[in-house]
N, CA and C atoms as an extended XYZ file, in Angstrom:
189
Properties=species:S:1:pos:R:3:atomname:S:1:resname:S:1:resid:I:1 pbc="F F F"
N        -6.576       -8.857      -15.655 N   UNK     1
C        -7.372       -8.371      -14.544 CA  UNK     1
C        -7.851       -6.956      -14.830 C   UNK     1
N        -9.021       -6.658      -14.401 N   UNK     2
C        -9.564       -5.309      -14.534 CA  UNK     2
C        -9.597       -4.663      -13.151 C   UNK     2
N        -9.098       -3.442      -13.072 N   UNK     3
C        -9.053       -2.710      -11.812 CA  UNK     3
C        -9.934       -1.480      -11.902 C   UNK     3
N       -10.472       -1.073      -10.762 N   UNK     4
C       -11.317        0.115      -10.697 CA  UNK     4
C       -10.501        1.397      -10.592 C   UNK     4
N        -9.235        1.271      -10.327 N   UNK     5
C        -8.363        2.427      -10.237 CA  UNK     5
C        -6.913        1.992      -10.157 C   UNK     5
N        -6.025        2.938      -10.363 N   UNK     6
C        -4.592        2.711      -10.244 CA  UNK     6
C        -4.006        3.875       -9.446 C   UNK     6
N        -3.051        3.536       -8.574 N   UNK     7
C        -2.468        4.584       -7.747 CA  UNK     7
C        -1.002        4.254       -7.476 C   UNK     7
N        -0.178        5.275       -7.466 N   UNK     8
C         1.226        5.142       -7.083 CA  UNK     8
C         1.404        5.778       -5.703 C   UNK     8
N         2.161        5.107       -4.862 N   UNK     9
C         2.358        5.573       -3.487 CA  UNK     9
C         3.855        5.704       -3.209 C   UNK     9
N         4.223        6.786       -2.594 N   UNK    10
C         5.583        6.952       -2.108 CA  UNK    10
C         5.512        7.678       -0.776 C   UNK    10
N         6.533        7.522        0.016 N   UNK    11
C         6.514        8.194        1.310 CA  UNK    11
C         7.796        7.959        2.072 C   UNK    11
N         7.810        8.476        3.266 N   UNK    12
C         9.011        8.460        4.085 CA  UNK    12
C         9.393        7.101        4.630 C   UNK    12
N        10.669        6.973        4.914 N   UNK    13
C        11.223        5.750        5.483 CA  UNK    13
C        11.091        5.754        7.012 C   UNK    13
N        11.254        6.908        7.630 N   UNK    14
C        11.262        6.995        9.081 CA  UNK    14
C         9.919        7.537        9.556 C   UNK    14
N         9.043        6.629        9.991 N   UNK    15
C         7.694        6.996       10.417 CA  UNK    15
C         7.408        6.376       11.777 C   UNK    15
N         6.412        6.922       12.455 N   UNK    16
C         6.035        6.380       13.764 CA  UNK    16
C         5.243        5.090       13.590 C   UNK    16
N         5.119        4.355       14.656 N   UNK    17
C         4.331        3.126       14.633 CA  UNK    17
C         2.865        3.429       14.292 C   UNK    17
N         2.356        4.538       14.817 N   UNK    18
C         0.973        4.923       14.543 CA  UNK    18
C         0.760        5.188       13.045 C   UNK    18
N         1.671        5.907       12.441 N   UNK    19
C         1.563        6.177       11.001 CA  UNK    19
C         1.697        4.874       10.217 C   UNK    19
N         2.605        4.015       10.629 N   UNK    20
C         2.770        2.718        9.963 CA  UNK    20
C         1.455        1.944        9.982 C   UNK    20
N         0.851        1.839       11.158 N   UNK    21
C        -0.405        1.078       11.288 CA  UNK    21
C        -1.538        1.710       10.483 C   UNK    21
N        -1.617        3.027       10.498 N   UNK    22
C        -2.637        3.718        9.696 CA  UNK    22
C        -2.418        3.458        8.208 C   UNK    22
N        -1.159        3.435        7.795 N   UNK    23
C        -0.835        3.230        6.386 CA  UNK    23
C        -1.145        1.802        5.944 C   UNK    23
N        -0.953        0.833        6.810 N   UNK    24
C        -1.374       -0.543        6.508 CA  UNK    24
C        -2.884       -0.564        6.248 C   UNK    24
N        -3.629        0.127        7.065 N   UNK    25
C        -5.085        0.186        6.897 CA  UNK    25
C        -5.455        0.852        5.572 C   UNK    25
N        -4.746        1.892        5.198 N   UNK    26
C        -4.996        2.552        3.909 CA  UNK    26
C        -4.745        1.567        2.767 C   UNK    26
N        -3.679        0.792        2.873 N   UNK    27
C        -3.391       -0.229        1.858 CA  UNK    27
C        -4.512       -1.250        1.744 C   UNK    27
N        -5.049       -1.671        2.873 N   UNK    28
C        -6.177       -2.616        2.858 CA  UNK    28
C        -7.375       -2.007        2.142 C   UNK    28
N        -7.649       -0.750        2.413 N   UNK    29
C        -8.793       -0.082        1.785 CA  UNK    29
C        -8.595        0.069        0.281 C   UNK    29
N        -7.370        0.314       -0.144 N   UNK    30
C        -7.089        0.385       -1.578 CA  UNK    30
C        -7.406       -0.949       -2.252 C   UNK    30
N        -6.988       -2.031       -1.611 N   UNK    31
C        -7.260       -3.365       -2.158 CA  UNK    31
C        -8.759       -3.642       -2.188 C   UNK    31
N        -9.459       -3.260       -1.142 N   UNK    32
C       -10.908       -3.479       -1.089 CA  UNK    32
C       -11.641       -2.708       -2.185 C   UNK    32
N       -11.061       -1.588       -2.632 N   UNK    33
C       -11.654       -0.790       -3.714 CA  UNK    33
C       -11.209       -1.293       -5.086 C   UNK    33
N       -10.430       -2.383       -5.090 N   UNK    34
C        -9.944       -3.004       -6.317 CA  UNK    34
C        -9.028       -2.074       -7.104 C   UNK    34
N        -8.115       -1.416       -6.412 N   UNK    35
C        -7.134       -0.552       -7.047 CA  UNK    35
C        -5.838       -1.331       -7.265 C   UNK    35
N        -5.201       -1.110       -8.376 N   UNK    36
C        -3.853       -1.609       -8.621 CA  UNK    36
C        -2.904       -0.593       -8.004 C   UNK    36
N        -2.018       -1.052       -7.123 N   UNK    37
C        -1.152       -0.153       -6.363 CA  UNK    37
C         0.302       -0.349       -6.798 C   UNK    37
N         0.966        0.762       -7.091 N   UNK    38
C         2.384        0.773       -7.429 CA  UNK    38
C         3.121        1.462       -6.294 C   UNK    38
N         4.239        0.883       -5.848 N   UNK    39
C         5.033        1.566       -4.829 CA  UNK    39
C         6.455        1.059       -4.853 C   UNK    39
N         7.313        1.770       -4.148 N   UNK    40
C         8.697        1.350       -4.013 CA  UNK    40
C         8.814        0.243       -2.976 C   UNK    40
N         9.962       -0.309       -2.858 N   UNK    41
C        10.149       -1.435       -1.952 CA  UNK    41
C        10.841       -1.077       -0.657 C   UNK    41
N        10.921        0.198       -0.354 N   UNK    42
C        11.629        0.619        0.847 CA  UNK    42
C        10.833        0.428        2.121 C   UNK    42
N        11.487        0.689        3.216 N   UNK    43
C        10.849        0.606        4.529 CA  UNK    43
C         9.913        1.793        4.726 C   UNK    43
N         9.130        1.744        5.771 N   UNK    44
C         8.273        2.870        6.124 CA  UNK    44
C         6.946        2.838        5.389 C   UNK    44
N         6.581        3.965        4.782 N   UNK    45
C         5.269        4.106        4.140 CA  UNK    45
C         5.064        3.061        3.049 C   UNK    45
N         6.030        2.882        2.182 N   UNK    46
C         5.850        1.957        1.063 CA  UNK    46
C         5.721        0.513        1.537 C   UNK    46
N         6.479        0.139        2.529 N   UNK    47
C         6.363       -1.202        3.116 CA  UNK    47
C         4.967       -1.406        3.699 C   UNK    47
N         4.479       -0.410        4.425 N   UNK    48
C         3.169       -0.516        5.076 CA  UNK    48
C         2.038       -0.603        4.051 C   UNK    48
N         2.116        0.207        2.991 N   UNK    49
C         1.097        0.143        1.939 CA  UNK    49
C         1.086       -1.245        1.317 C   UNK    49
N         2.266       -1.745        0.937 N   UNK    50
C         2.360       -3.065        0.311 CA  UNK    50
C         1.817       -4.152        1.236 C   UNK    50
N         2.119       -4.052        2.507 N   UNK    51
C         1.630       -5.032        3.481 CA  UNK    51
C         0.111       -5.011        3.551 C   UNK    51
N        -0.472       -3.821        3.638 N   UNK    52
C        -1.925       -3.705        3.717 CA  UNK    52
C        -2.625       -4.233        2.485 C   UNK    52
N        -2.107       -3.873        1.316 N   UNK    53
C        -2.705       -4.353        0.064 CA  UNK    53
C        -2.640       -5.878        0.011 C   UNK    53
N        -1.500       -6.433        0.344 N   UNK    54
C        -1.329       -7.885        0.327 CA  UNK    54
C        -2.238       -8.586        1.329 C   UNK    54
N        -2.370       -8.012        2.511 N   UNK    55
C        -3.228       -8.618        3.542 CA  UNK    55
C        -4.678       -8.705        3.077 C   UNK    55
N        -5.103       -7.760        2.245 N   UNK    56
C        -6.482       -7.729        1.770 CA  UNK    56
C        -6.613       -8.407        0.406 C   UNK    56
N        -5.565       -9.149        0.017 N   UNK    57
C        -5.578       -9.937       -1.223 CA  UNK    57
C        -5.633       -9.070       -2.472 C   UNK    57
N        -5.094       -7.850       -2.382 N   UNK    58
C        -5.015       -6.971       -3.534 CA  UNK    58
C        -3.707       -7.193       -4.291 C   UNK    58
N        -3.526       -6.410       -5.338 N   UNK    59
C        -2.301       -6.520       -6.132 CA  UNK    59
C        -1.493       -5.244       -5.991 C   UNK    59
N        -0.240       -5.424       -5.569 N   UNK    60
C         0.693       -4.305       -5.449 CA  UNK    60
C         1.934       -4.654       -6.245 C   UNK    60
N         2.359       -3.725       -7.075 N   UNK    61
C         3.594       -3.893       -7.837 CA  UNK    61
C         4.662       -3.047       -7.161 C   UNK    61
N         5.706       -3.699       -6.711 N   UNK    62
C         6.766       -3.042       -5.952 CA  UNK    62
C         7.977       -2.885       -6.864 C   UNK    62
N         8.471       -1.647       -6.936 N   UNK    63
C         9.630       -1.343       -7.779 CA  UNK    63
C        10.807       -0.929       -6.956 C   UNK    63
């Protein structure tokens, strides 16, 4: 697969619902831009990014 960009994401575990929802949207936008996303598998920011990327049919590698 060819990607237009690659990005690693990390962030906090304890976040508000608003930040969680915003972060899901950011993940969707990353997928729409055809970025390969790397992130951890923890709760909070990394979970939300992975969820957003997956919802938009992007590829996220979780470590």
